[in-house]
PyMOL CGO cylinders between C-alpha atoms (Angstrom):
from pymol import cmd
from pymol.cgo import CYLINDER

trace = [
    CYLINDER, 173.27, 305.20, -40.93, 173.41, 308.68, -42.14, 0.3, 1, 1, 1, 1, 1, 1,
    CYLINDER, 173.41, 308.68, -42.14, 170.05, 309.96, -40.62, 0.3, 1, 1, 1, 1, 1, 1,
    CYLINDER, 170.05, 309.96, -40.62, 169.14, 311.70, -44.32, 0.3, 1, 1, 1, 1, 1, 1,
    CYLINDER, 169.14, 311.70, -44.32, 168.84, 308.75, -45.29, 0.3, 1, 1, 1, 1, 1, 1,
    CYLINDER, 168.84, 308.75, -45.29, 165.11, 307.19, -44.01, 0.3, 1, 1, 1, 1, 1, 1,
    CYLINDER, 165.11, 307.19, -44.01, 164.02, 311.17, -44.94, 0.3, 1, 1, 1, 1, 1, 1,
    CYLINDER, 164.02, 311.17, -44.94, 165.49, 310.57, -48.45, 0.3, 1, 1, 1, 1, 1, 1,
    CYLINDER, 165.49, 310.57, -48.45, 163.51, 307.85, -48.22, 0.3, 1, 1, 1, 1, 1, 1,
    CYLINDER, 163.51, 307.85, -48.22, 160.14, 308.65, -47.50, 0.3, 1, 1, 1, 1, 1, 1,
    CYLINDER, 160.14, 308.65, -47.50, 160.77, 311.71, -50.38, 0.3, 1, 1, 1, 1, 1, 1,
    CYLINDER, 160.77, 311.71, -50.38, 161.29, 309.52, -52.61, 0.3, 1, 1, 1, 1, 1, 1,
    CYLINDER, 161.29, 309.52, -52.61, 158.06, 307.05, -51.50, 0.3, 1, 1, 1, 1, 1, 1,
    CYLINDER, 158.06, 307.05, -51.50, 155.51, 310.31, -52.52, 0.3, 1, 1, 1, 1, 1, 1,
    CYLINDER, 155.51, 310.31, -52.52, 157.66, 310.95, -55.81, 0.3, 1, 1, 1, 1, 1, 1,
    CYLINDER, 157.66, 310.95, -55.81, 156.95, 307.47, -56.55, 0.3, 1, 1, 1, 1, 1, 1,
    CYLINDER, 156.95, 307.47, -56.55, 153.09, 308.03, -56.07, 0.3, 1, 1, 1, 1, 1, 1,
    CYLINDER, 153.09, 308.03, -56.07, 152.99, 311.18, -57.71, 0.3, 1, 1, 1, 1, 1, 1,
    CYLINDER, 152.99, 311.18, -57.71, 155.79, 311.29, -59.81, 0.3, 1, 1, 1, 1, 1, 1,
    CYLINDER, 155.79, 311.29, -59.81, 156.23, 307.97, -61.30, 0.3, 1, 1, 1, 1, 1, 1,
    CYLINDER, 156.23, 307.97, -61.30, 152.66, 308.18, -63.54, 0.3, 1, 1, 1, 1, 1, 1,
    CYLINDER, 152.66, 308.18, -63.54, 153.84, 311.57, -64.62, 0.3, 1, 1, 1, 1, 1, 1,
    CYLINDER, 153.84, 311.57, -64.62, 157.23, 310.54, -65.61, 0.3, 1, 1, 1, 1, 1, 1,
    CYLINDER, 157.23, 310.54, -65.61, 155.64, 307.66, -67.71, 0.3, 1, 1, 1, 1, 1, 1,
    CYLINDER, 155.64, 307.66, -67.71, 153.04, 309.27, -69.23, 0.3, 1, 1, 1, 1, 1, 1,
    CYLINDER, 153.04, 309.27, -69.23, 155.26, 312.40, -70.53, 0.3, 1, 1, 1, 1, 1, 1,
    CYLINDER, 155.26, 312.40, -70.53, 157.90, 310.12, -71.15, 0.3, 1, 1, 1, 1, 1, 1,
    CYLINDER, 157.90, 310.12, -71.15, 155.88, 307.97, -73.51, 0.3, 1, 1, 1, 1, 1, 1,
    CYLINDER, 155.88, 307.97, -73.51, 155.52, 310.65, -76.39, 0.3, 1, 1, 1, 1, 1, 1,
    CYLINDER, 155.52, 310.65, -76.39, 158.90, 311.82, -78.46, 0.3, 1, 1, 1, 1, 1, 1,
    CYLINDER, 158.90, 311.82, -78.46, 159.17, 315.55, -77.94, 0.3, 1, 1, 1, 1, 1, 1,
    CYLINDER, 159.17, 315.55, -77.94, 159.17, 317.38, -81.17, 0.3, 1, 1, 1, 1, 1, 1,
    CYLINDER, 159.17, 317.38, -81.17, 160.32, 320.60, -81.48, 0.3, 1, 1, 1, 1, 1, 1,
    CYLINDER, 160.32, 320.60, -81.48, 158.55, 323.34, -82.50, 0.3, 1, 1, 1, 1, 1, 1,
    CYLINDER, 158.55, 323.34, -82.50, 155.75, 325.50, -80.66, 0.3, 1, 1, 1, 1, 1, 1,
    CYLINDER, 155.75, 325.50, -80.66, 153.45, 325.47, -77.74, 0.3, 1, 1, 1, 1, 1, 1,
    CYLINDER, 153.45, 325.47, -77.74, 150.39, 323.25, -78.26, 0.3, 1, 1, 1, 1, 1, 1,
    CYLINDER, 150.39, 323.25, -78.26, 146.94, 325.94, -78.11, 0.3, 1, 1, 1, 1, 1, 1,
    CYLINDER, 146.94, 325.94, -78.11, 144.37, 324.68, -75.11, 0.3, 1, 1, 1, 1, 1, 1,
    CYLINDER, 144.37, 324.68, -75.11, 141.86, 325.39, -78.17, 0.3, 1, 1, 1, 1, 1, 1,
    CYLINDER, 141.86, 325.39, -78.17, 143.64, 323.52, -80.42, 0.3, 1, 1, 1, 1, 1, 1,
    CYLINDER, 143.64, 323.52, -80.42, 143.50, 319.85, -78.56, 0.3, 1, 1, 1, 1, 1, 1,
    CYLINDER, 143.50, 319.85, -78.56, 140.24, 318.43, -79.78, 0.3, 1, 1, 1, 1, 1, 1,
    CYLINDER, 140.24, 318.43, -79.78, 137.53, 317.70, -76.84, 0.3, 1, 1, 1, 1, 1, 1,
    CYLINDER, 137.53, 317.70, -76.84, 138.66, 314.04, -75.87, 0.3, 1, 1, 1, 1, 1, 1,
    CYLINDER, 138.66, 314.04, -75.87, 142.26, 315.63, -75.08, 0.3, 1, 1, 1, 1, 1, 1,
    CYLINDER, 142.26, 315.63, -75.08, 140.53, 318.71, -73.36, 0.3, 1, 1, 1, 1, 1, 1,
    CYLINDER, 140.53, 318.71, -73.36, 138.38, 315.99, -71.38, 0.3, 1, 1, 1, 1, 1, 1,
    CYLINDER, 138.38, 315.99, -71.38, 141.49, 314.44, -70.75, 0.3, 1, 1, 1, 1, 1, 1,
    CYLINDER, 141.49, 314.44, -70.75, 143.82, 317.17, -69.84, 0.3, 1, 1, 1, 1, 1, 1,
    CYLINDER, 143.82, 317.17, -69.84, 141.22, 319.02, -67.22, 0.3, 1, 1, 1, 1, 1, 1,
    CYLINDER, 141.22, 319.02, -67.22, 142.60, 319.82, -64.73, 0.3, 1, 1, 1, 1, 1, 1,
    CYLINDER, 142.60, 319.82, -64.73, 146.11, 321.02, -66.60, 0.3, 1, 1, 1, 1, 1, 1,
    CYLINDER, 146.11, 321.02, -66.60, 143.80, 323.67, -68.31, 0.3, 1, 1, 1, 1, 1, 1,
    CYLINDER, 143.80, 323.67, -68.31, 144.96, 326.84, -65.62, 0.3, 1, 1, 1, 1, 1, 1,
    CYLINDER, 144.96, 326.84, -65.62, 148.25, 325.56, -65.76, 0.3, 1, 1, 1, 1, 1, 1,
    CYLINDER, 148.25, 325.56, -65.76, 148.76, 324.67, -69.41, 0.3, 1, 1, 1, 1, 1, 1,
    CYLINDER, 148.76, 324.67, -69.41, 149.98, 328.01, -70.75, 0.3, 1, 1, 1, 1, 1, 1,
    CYLINDER, 149.98, 328.01, -70.75, 153.16, 328.07, -68.32, 0.3, 1, 1, 1, 1, 1, 1,
    CYLINDER, 153.16, 328.07, -68.32, 153.58, 324.16, -69.28, 0.3, 1, 1, 1, 1, 1, 1,
    CYLINDER, 153.58, 324.16, -69.28, 156.81, 323.36, -72.10, 0.3, 1, 1, 1, 1, 1, 1,
    CYLINDER, 156.81, 323.36, -72.10, 156.05, 323.19, -75.24, 0.3, 1, 1, 1, 1, 1, 1,
    CYLINDER, 156.05, 323.19, -75.24, 157.23, 319.87, -75.80, 0.3, 1, 1, 1, 1, 1, 1,
    CYLINDER, 157.23, 319.87, -75.80, 155.58, 319.02, -72.31, 0.3, 1, 1, 1, 1, 1, 1,
    CYLINDER, 155.58, 319.02, -72.31, 152.33, 320.02, -74.09, 0.3, 1, 1, 1, 1, 1, 1,
    CYLINDER, 152.33, 320.02, -74.09, 152.70, 318.18, -77.05, 0.3, 1, 1, 1, 1, 1, 1,
    CYLINDER, 152.70, 318.18, -77.05, 153.69, 314.36, -74.91, 0.3, 1, 1, 1, 1, 1, 1,
    CYLINDER, 153.69, 314.36, -74.91, 150.85, 315.67, -72.81, 0.3, 1, 1, 1, 1, 1, 1,
    CYLINDER, 150.85, 315.67, -72.81, 148.24, 315.86, -76.25, 0.3, 1, 1, 1, 1, 1, 1,
    CYLINDER, 148.24, 315.86, -76.25, 149.83, 312.77, -77.69, 0.3, 1, 1, 1, 1, 1, 1,
    CYLINDER, 149.83, 312.77, -77.69, 149.58, 310.55, -74.28, 0.3, 1, 1, 1, 1, 1, 1,
    CYLINDER, 149.58, 310.55, -74.28, 145.47, 311.65, -74.14, 0.3, 1, 1, 1, 1, 1, 1,
    CYLINDER, 145.47, 311.65, -74.14, 144.77, 310.88, -77.58, 0.3, 1, 1, 1, 1, 1, 1,
    CYLINDER, 144.77, 310.88, -77.58, 145.55, 307.25, -76.40, 0.3, 1, 1, 1, 1, 1, 1,
    CYLINDER, 145.55, 307.25, -76.40, 144.12, 307.19, -72.85, 0.3, 1, 1, 1, 1, 1, 1,
    CYLINDER, 144.12, 307.19, -72.85, 140.56, 306.49, -74.01, 0.3, 1, 1, 1, 1, 1, 1,
    CYLINDER, 140.56, 306.49, -74.01, 142.21, 302.86, -74.87, 0.3, 1, 1, 1, 1, 1, 1,
    CYLINDER, 142.21, 302.86, -74.87, 142.54, 302.85, -71.03, 0.3, 1, 1, 1, 1, 1, 1,
    CYLINDER, 142.54, 302.85, -71.03, 140.27, 301.01, -68.29, 0.3, 1, 1, 1, 1, 1, 1,
    CYLINDER, 140.27, 301.01, -68.29, 137.47, 303.60, -66.92, 0.3, 1, 1, 1, 1, 1, 1,
    CYLINDER, 137.47, 303.60, -66.92, 139.55, 303.07, -63.62, 0.3, 1, 1, 1, 1, 1, 1,
    CYLINDER, 139.55, 303.07, -63.62, 143.30, 304.04, -65.13, 0.3, 1, 1, 1, 1, 1, 1,
    CYLINDER, 143.30, 304.04, -65.13, 141.87, 307.31, -66.94, 0.3, 1, 1, 1, 1, 1, 1,
    CYLINDER, 141.87, 307.31, -66.94, 140.57, 307.78, -63.60, 0.3, 1, 1, 1, 1, 1, 1,
    CYLINDER, 140.57, 307.78, -63.60, 144.03, 307.07, -61.42, 0.3, 1, 1, 1, 1, 1, 1,
    CYLINDER, 144.03, 307.07, -61.42, 145.40, 310.01, -64.62, 0.3, 1, 1, 1, 1, 1, 1,
    CYLINDER, 145.40, 310.01, -64.62, 142.96, 312.61, -64.30, 0.3, 1, 1, 1, 1, 1, 1,
    CYLINDER, 142.96, 312.61, -64.30, 143.69, 312.37, -59.87, 0.3, 1, 1, 1, 1, 1, 1,
    CYLINDER, 143.69, 312.37, -59.87, 147.59, 311.92, -60.80, 0.3, 1, 1, 1, 1, 1, 1,
    CYLINDER, 147.59, 311.92, -60.80, 147.05, 315.64, -63.09, 0.3, 1, 1, 1, 1, 1, 1,
    CYLINDER, 147.05, 315.64, -63.09, 145.20, 317.19, -60.79, 0.3, 1, 1, 1, 1, 1, 1,
    CYLINDER, 145.20, 317.19, -60.79, 147.51, 316.85, -58.14, 0.3, 1, 1, 1, 1, 1, 1,
    CYLINDER, 147.51, 316.85, -58.14, 149.81, 317.80, -60.09, 0.3, 1, 1, 1, 1, 1, 1,
    CYLINDER, 149.81, 317.80, -60.09, 148.35, 321.37, -61.22, 0.3, 1, 1, 1, 1, 1, 1,
    CYLINDER, 148.35, 321.37, -61.22, 147.49, 321.46, -57.33, 0.3, 1, 1, 1, 1, 1, 1,
    CYLINDER, 147.49, 321.46, -57.33, 151.37, 321.75, -56.42, 0.3, 1, 1, 1, 1, 1, 1,
    CYLINDER, 151.37, 321.75, -56.42, 153.42, 325.14, -55.59, 0.3, 1, 1, 1, 1, 1, 1,
    CYLINDER, 153.42, 325.14, -55.59, 156.38, 325.26, -58.18, 0.3, 1, 1, 1, 1, 1, 1,
    CYLINDER, 156.38, 325.26, -58.18, 158.38, 324.14, -55.49, 0.3, 1, 1, 1, 1, 1, 1,
    CYLINDER, 158.38, 324.14, -55.49, 156.40, 321.00, -54.83, 0.3, 1, 1, 1, 1, 1, 1,
    CYLINDER, 156.40, 321.00, -54.83, 157.10, 319.86, -58.73, 0.3, 1, 1, 1, 1, 1, 1,
    CYLINDER, 157.10, 319.86, -58.73, 160.75, 320.84, -58.61, 0.3, 1, 1, 1, 1, 1, 1,
    CYLINDER, 160.75, 320.84, -58.61, 161.20, 318.87, -54.89, 0.3, 1, 1, 1, 1, 1, 1,
    CYLINDER, 161.20, 318.87, -54.89, 159.06, 315.95, -56.83, 0.3, 1, 1, 1, 1, 1, 1,
    CYLINDER, 159.06, 315.95, -56.83, 161.37, 316.06, -59.97, 0.3, 1, 1, 1, 1, 1, 1,
    CYLINDER, 161.37, 316.06, -59.97, 164.27, 316.21, -57.79, 0.3, 1, 1, 1, 1, 1, 1,
    CYLINDER, 164.27, 316.21, -57.79, 162.98, 313.36, -56.29, 0.3, 1, 1, 1, 1, 1, 1,
    CYLINDER, 162.98, 313.36, -56.29, 162.52, 311.39, -59.11, 0.3, 1, 1, 1, 1, 1, 1,
    CYLINDER, 162.52, 311.39, -59.11, 165.95, 311.63, -60.86, 0.3, 1, 1, 1, 1, 1, 1,
    CYLINDER, 165.95, 311.63, -60.86, 167.52, 310.48, -57.47, 0.3, 1, 1, 1, 1, 1, 1,
    CYLINDER, 167.52, 310.48, -57.47, 165.39, 307.17, -57.48, 0.3, 1, 1, 1, 1, 1, 1,
    CYLINDER, 165.39, 307.17, -57.48, 166.22, 306.62, -61.06, 0.3, 1, 1, 1, 1, 1, 1,
    CYLINDER, 166.22, 306.62, -61.06, 169.89, 307.11, -60.03, 0.3, 1, 1, 1, 1, 1, 1,
    CYLINDER, 169.89, 307.11, -60.03, 169.64, 304.53, -57.30, 0.3, 1, 1, 1, 1, 1, 1,
    CYLINDER, 169.64, 304.53, -57.30, 170.48, 300.76, -58.01, 0.3, 1, 1, 1, 1, 1, 1,
    CYLINDER, 170.48, 300.76, -58.01, 167.39, 298.86, -58.67, 0.3, 1, 1, 1, 1, 1, 1,
    CYLINDER, 167.39, 298.86, -58.67, 167.94, 296.86, -55.43, 0.3, 1, 1, 1, 1, 1, 1,
    CYLINDER, 167.94, 296.86, -55.43, 167.84, 300.67, -53.53, 0.3, 1, 1, 1, 1, 1, 1,
    CYLINDER, 167.84, 300.67, -53.53, 164.65, 301.33, -55.78, 0.3, 1, 1, 1, 1, 1, 1,
    CYLINDER, 164.65, 301.33, -55.78, 163.51, 298.01, -55.12, 0.3, 1, 1, 1, 1, 1, 1,
    CYLINDER, 163.51, 298.01, -55.12, 163.51, 298.34, -51.06, 0.3, 1, 1, 1, 1, 1, 1,
    CYLINDER, 163.51, 298.34, -51.06, 161.63, 301.59, -51.92, 0.3, 1, 1, 1, 1, 1, 1,
    CYLINDER, 161.63, 301.59, -51.92, 159.35, 300.61, -53.51, 0.3, 1, 1, 1, 1, 1, 1,
    CYLINDER, 159.35, 300.61, -53.51, 158.37, 297.80, -51.29, 0.3, 1, 1, 1, 1, 1, 1,
    CYLINDER, 158.37, 297.80, -51.29, 158.87, 300.39, -48.15, 0.3, 1, 1, 1, 1, 1, 1,
    CYLINDER, 158.87, 300.39, -48.15, 156.07, 302.62, -50.09, 0.3, 1, 1, 1, 1, 1, 1,
    CYLINDER, 156.07, 302.62, -50.09, 153.64, 300.02, -50.71, 0.3, 1, 1, 1, 1, 1, 1,
    CYLINDER, 153.64, 300.02, -50.71, 153.88, 298.91, -46.36, 0.3, 1, 1, 1, 1, 1, 1,
    CYLINDER, 153.88, 298.91, -46.36, 153.07, 302.18, -46.08, 0.3, 1, 1, 1, 1, 1, 1,
    CYLINDER, 153.07, 302.18, -46.08, 150.29, 302.60, -48.69, 0.3, 1, 1, 1, 1, 1, 1,
    CYLINDER, 150.29, 302.60, -48.69, 148.40, 299.48, -46.44, 0.3, 1, 1, 1, 1, 1, 1,
    CYLINDER, 148.40, 299.48, -46.44, 148.19, 301.12, -43.19, 0.3, 1, 1, 1, 1, 1, 1,
    CYLINDER, 148.19, 301.12, -43.19, 145.26, 302.79, -42.06, 0.3, 1, 1, 1, 1, 1, 1,
    CYLINDER, 145.26, 302.79, -42.06, 145.02, 306.76, -42.82, 0.3, 1, 1, 1, 1, 1, 1,
    CYLINDER, 145.02, 306.76, -42.82, 144.99, 307.04, -38.82, 0.3, 1, 1, 1, 1, 1, 1,
    CYLINDER, 144.99, 307.04, -38.82, 148.68, 304.69, -38.79, 0.3, 1, 1, 1, 1, 1, 1,
    CYLINDER, 148.68, 304.69, -38.79, 150.01, 306.94, -41.79, 0.3, 1, 1, 1, 1, 1, 1,
    CYLINDER, 150.01, 306.94, -41.79, 149.35, 310.06, -39.89, 0.3, 1, 1, 1, 1, 1, 1,
    CYLINDER, 149.35, 310.06, -39.89, 150.79, 309.08, -36.56, 0.3, 1, 1, 1, 1, 1, 1,
    CYLINDER, 150.79, 309.08, -36.56, 153.87, 307.68, -38.79, 0.3, 1, 1, 1, 1, 1, 1,
    CYLINDER, 153.87, 307.68, -38.79, 154.26, 311.17, -40.10, 0.3, 1, 1, 1, 1, 1, 1,
    CYLINDER, 154.26, 311.17, -40.10, 153.66, 313.39, -36.70, 0.3, 1, 1, 1, 1, 1, 1,
    CYLINDER, 153.66, 313.39, -36.70, 156.84, 311.25, -35.83, 0.3, 1, 1, 1, 1, 1, 1,
    CYLINDER, 156.84, 311.25, -35.83, 158.89, 311.49, -38.56, 0.3, 1, 1, 1, 1, 1, 1,
    CYLINDER, 158.89, 311.49, -38.56, 158.10, 315.30, -38.12, 0.3, 1, 1, 1, 1, 1, 1,
    CYLINDER, 158.10, 315.30, -38.12, 158.70, 315.24, -34.86, 0.3, 1, 1, 1, 1, 1, 1,
    CYLINDER, 158.70, 315.24, -34.86, 162.06, 313.48, -35.19, 0.3, 1, 1, 1, 1, 1, 1,
    CYLINDER, 162.06, 313.48, -35.19, 161.26, 310.70, -33.10, 0.3, 1, 1, 1, 1, 1, 1,
    CYLINDER, 161.26, 310.70, -33.10, 163.93, 307.79, -33.38, 0.3, 1, 1, 1, 1, 1, 1,
    CYLINDER, 163.93, 307.79, -33.38, 162.04, 304.66, -32.35, 0.3, 1, 1, 1, 1, 1, 1,
    CYLINDER, 162.04, 304.66, -32.35, 159.57, 305.58, -35.51, 0.3, 1, 1, 1, 1, 1, 1,
    CYLINDER, 159.57, 305.58, -35.51, 162.40, 305.59, -38.10, 0.3, 1, 1, 1, 1, 1, 1,
    CYLINDER, 162.40, 305.59, -38.10, 164.00, 301.82, -36.60, 0.3, 1, 1, 1, 1, 1, 1,
    CYLINDER, 164.00, 301.82, -36.60, 160.10, 300.42, -36.18, 0.3, 1, 1, 1, 1, 1, 1,
    CYLINDER, 160.10, 300.42, -36.18, 159.89, 301.74, -40.16, 0.3, 1, 1, 1, 1, 1, 1,
    CYLINDER, 159.89, 301.74, -40.16, 162.67, 299.61, -40.85, 0.3, 1, 1, 1, 1, 1, 1,
    CYLINDER, 162.67, 299.61, -40.85, 165.02, 302.55, -41.92, 0.3, 1, 1, 1, 1, 1, 1,
]
cmd.load_cgo(trace, "trace")
């Protein structure tokens, strides 16, 4: 077995947690050529939805700004729980370092290039990981950091 394969799977599982919802929102609207979207030109509703991105807004590419602004117009029609999930994902993204964002993008590209079977396995492993208690997840992460082979075999990878 390739020793980097379990690590890649773990990284991709993290990408699923943070990246999939963000990518889904970013890809929902087509990119239009043009200039950046000024924060002050957004409606109050859009600003409220995109509040976690207020500080980094000016650093986002113009097409990304337009996609997010377009998507935010539709988020009011979603359930309160779903809106909160979106805000949390945006906050998580805003809190990432540029290196973490780059790694997440790379992981998402790798995930999208996998076969449907491989993606299903990664998704299942992620769901199993999420079902663990916080203490079990912490223990598993520590075992992986230390390179404990028994943790890898127990996780099914």
